[in-house]
C-alpha positions as CSV (number, residue, x, y, z in Angstrom):
1,X,0.0,0.0,0.0
2,X,1.6,3.3,-1.0
3,X,2.0,6.1,1.4
4,X,2.8,9.8,0.8
5,X,5.2,11.8,3.0
6,X,3.6,14.9,4.3
7,X,6.8,16.9,4.3
8,X,8.3,16.3,0.9
9,X,5.3,14.9,-0.9
10,X,7.0,11.9,-2.4
11,X,5.5,8.4,-2.5
12,X,6.9,5.7,-0.2
13,X,6.1,2.3,-1.6
14,X,6.8,0.0,1.4
15,X,7.2,0.4,5.1
16,X,9.8,-1.7,6.9
17,X,10.3,-1.8,10.6
18,X,10.8,2.0,10.7
19,X,8.0,4.3,9.7
20,X,10.0,7.0,8.0
21,X,10.2,8.6,4.6
22,X,13.1,7.1,2.7
23,X,13.9,10.4,1.0
24,X,13.8,13.1,3.8
25,X,13.5,11.0,7.0
26,X,10.2,12.6,8.1
27,X,8.0,10.4,10.3
28,X,4.5,11.5,9.3
29,X,3.0,9.6,6.4
30,X,-0.5,9.4,5.0
31,X,-2.2,6.7,2.9
32,X,-2.5,7.5,-0.8
33,X,-6.1,8.1,-1.8
34,X,-7.6,6.6,-5.0
35,X,-8.2,8.9,-8.0
36,X,-11.9,7.9,-8.3
37,X,-14.5,10.6,-8.0
38,X,-17.7,9.5,-6.2
39,X,-21.0,11.1,-7.1
40,X,-23.6,11.2,-4.4
41,X,-27.3,11.8,-5.1
42,X,-29.1,14.4,-3.0
43,X,-32.6,13.0,-3.3
């Protein structure tokens, strides 16, 4: 499951034992959201 670093914005593919960005070392990561748009009816 891909994650995105909230500091540098790069995608981190896999997480090992340490939860850190492999590029900048930042420890706060977020799950990448899908690109699908959801339409909701208001009836």
